[in-house]
C-alpha positions in Angstrom: 15.0 10.5 -9.8 14.8 7.0 -8.4 13.4 6.0 -5.1 16.0 5.5 -2.4 15.7 3.6 0.8 18.9 4.8 2.5 17.0 7.0 5.0 14.2 4.5 5.6 14.6 2.2 8.6 12.3 -0.8 9.4 10.6 -0.4 12.8 10.1 -3.6 14.7 6.9 -3.5 16.7 6.4 -5.3 20.0 3.3 -7.1 18.8 4.5 -9.5 16.1 2.9 -11.8 13.5 2.9 -14.7 15.9 1.1 -12.7 18.6 -1.6 -11.6 16.2 -2.2 -15.1 14.8 -2.3 -16.5 18.3 -4.9 -14.0 19.4 -7.1 -15.0 16.4 -6.5 -18.7 17.1 -5.5 -19.5 13.5 -2.6 -19.9 11.1 -2.3 -17.1 8.6 -2.2 -18.1 4.9 -2.6 -16.6 1.5 -4.8 -18.6 -0.9 -3.9 -17.3 -4.4 -6.6 -18.2 -6.9 -5.3 -18.1 -10.5 -7.0 -19.0 -13.7 -8.6 -17.7 -16.9 -11.2 -15.0 -16.8 -14.5 -16.9 -16.2 -12.9 -19.9 -14.7 -14.6 -19.3 -11.4 -11.9 -17.8 -9.2 -14.0 -15.1 -7.5 -16.9 -17.5 -7.2 -14.9 -20.2 -5.4 -13.0 -17.7 -3.3 -16.2 -16.0 -2.2 -17.9 -19.3 -1.3 -14.8 -20.5 0.6 -14.6 -17.2 2.5 -18.3 -17.6 3.5 -17.5 -21.2 4.8 -14.5 -20.0 6.7 -16.4 -17.0 8.2 -19.2 -19.3 9.3 -16.6 -21.4 11.2 -15.3 -18.4 13.0 -12.1 -17.7 11.0 -10.8 -14.2 10.3 -10.5 -13.7 6.5 -10.2 -11.1 3.8 -11.0 -11.5 0.1 -9.1 -9.5 -2.5 -10.6 -9.5 -6.0 -8.9 -8.3 -9.2 -11.7 -5.9 -10.2 -12.2 -4.5 -6.7 -8.6 -3.4 -6.1 -8.7 -1.4 -9.3 -11.4 0.8 -7.8 -8.9 2.1 -5.2 -5.4 0.7 -4.6 -4.6 0.3 -8.3 -7.0 2.8 -9.9 -4.1 4.6 -11.4 -2.9 1.6 -13.4 -3.8 0.5 -16.9 -3.5 -2.9 -18.5 -0.1 -2.7 -20.1 2.2 -5.6 -19.2 4.1 -3.2 -16.9 0.9 -2.0 -15.2 -0.4 -5.5 -14.8 2.8 -6.5 -13.1 2.7 -3.5 -10.8 -0.9 -4.3 -10.0 0.1 -7.7 -8.8 3.2 -6.4 -7.0 1.0 -4.0 -5.0 -1.6 -6.8 -4.2 1.3 -9.0 -3.2 2.5 -6.5 -0.6 -1.1 -6.0 0.7 -1.5 -9.8 1.1 1.8 -9.9 2.9 0.6 -7.3 5.4 -2.8 -9.0 5.9 -1.1 -12.3 6.5 1.2 -10.6 9.0 -2.0 -9.4 10.7 -2.9 -13.0 11.2 -5.6 -13.3 8.5 -6.5 -16.0 6.1 -6.3 -14.0 2.8 -8.1 -15.1 -0.4 -6.8 -13.4 -3.5 -8.5 -13.9 -6.9 -6.4 -12.7 -9.8 -5.8 -14.1 -13.3 -2.1 -13.5 -12.6 -1.2 -15.3 -15.9 2.6 -15.7 -15.5 4.4 -18.1 -13.2 7.2 -15.6 -12.5 4.7 -13.1 -11.1 3.0 -15.7 -8.9 6.5 -16.8 -7.7 7.3 -13.1 -6.9 4.3 -13.1 -4.5 5.2 -16.5 -3.0 8.7 -15.2 -2.3 7.3 -12.3 -0.3 5.8 -14.6 2.3 7.2 -17.0 4.9 7.7 -20.6 3.7 4.3 -22.4 3.6 2.1 -19.3 3.7 1.4 -19.1 0.0 -1.1 -21.7 -1.3 -1.5 -21.6 -5.1 -5.1 -22.5 -6.1 -5.4 -23.2 -9.8 -9.0 -22.8 -10.9 -8.8 -24.9 -14.0 -11.5 -24.6 -16.8 -11.1 -24.9 -20.5 -11.0 -21.7 -22.5 -14.1 -22.7 -24.5 -16.1 -23.0 -21.3 -14.7 -19.7 -19.9 -15.6 -18.0 -23.2 -19.1 -19.5 -23.2 -19.7 -18.2 -19.7 -18.1 -14.8 -20.4 -19.8 -13.3 -17.3 -18.4 -9.8 -18.0 -18.6 -9.9 -21.8 -14.8 -9.5 -22.0 -14.2 -12.4 -24.4 -16.7 -11.0 -26.8 -14.9 -7.7 -26.7 -11.6 -9.4 -27.1 -12.8 -11.3 -30.1 -14.1 -8.1 -31.6 -10.7 -6.5 -31.2 -12.0 -4.0 -28.6 -9.7 -5.4 -25.9 -6.0 -6.1 -26.8 -3.7 -8.6 -25.0 -6.6 -10.4 -23.4 -5.4 -13.5 -21.5 -6.4 -16.7 -23.3 -7.1 -14.9 -26.6 -4.1 -12.9 -27.7 -2.0 -13.1 -24.5 -0.6 -16.2 -22.9 -1.7 -17.9 -19.7 0.9 -20.0 -17.9 -0.9 -22.7 -15.9 0.7 -23.6 -12.6 3.0 -26.6 -12.8 2.4 -27.9 -9.2 -0.3 -25.9 -7.5 -1.1 -26.8 -3.9 -4.8 -27.0 -4.9 -6.0 -27.9 -8.3 -9.7 -27.2 -8.9 -11.4 -28.6 -12.0 -14.2 -26.1 -12.1 -15.7 -27.6 -15.3 -16.1 -31.0 -13.7 -17.0 -30.3 -10.0 -19.8 -28.3 -8.4 -19.1 -25.3 -6.2 -19.7 -27.1 -2.9 -17.2 -29.8 -3.8 -14.6 -27.2 -4.8 -15.0 -25.5 -1.5 -14.8 -28.8 0.3 -11.5 -29.6 -1.5 -10.0 -26.2 -0.4 -11.2 -26.8 3.2 -9.7 -30.2 3.3 -6.3 -28.9 2.1 -6.4 -26.2 4.8 -7.1 -28.9 7.4 -4.3 -31.1 6.3 -1.9 -28.1 6.4 -3.1 -27.3 9.9 -4.5 -23.9 8.9 -8.0 -24.7 10.2 -9.3 -27.3 12.6 -11.9 -30.1 12.4 
């Protein structure tokens, strides 16, 4: 039996998104870090969150592995489950942005349509796509979790970059060349974009 929404009514609360953002003194935004496994998504997102936190901004970091310990622990890695994983994360990021936070989400999210699905959940201008760009050879050489080795050995099927496609962003708001630039410079590039967009000051 399918899920029906005919008896569900949206309740509009007195404290809205603008009030929550004003209280925090910041503009909410979702920074969506996408790229191959090993490209440096979580590393850059973590360093950026530390920089924002040090400046007094209210943030939250969502990481692909971490959400599978709780919110998405019931999901596998089939194409359908991966899409559902991102759908859930997208809904969570929407709620967090509505709470007035700067949300940093680090997920491979290999397909443009899935990233567009999440962009469409948010108000215009709140979704900032961050492409952490590194060549497959470098990502495979890094292999921080040993996943590429397992994929090459046939122990992991449909692994992005090996036997499953990755669709690079066509026009990301932020394009980070993680093989050519050090971490501090990558963070500075993100901070500069946030200043230009009026998300942070200074």
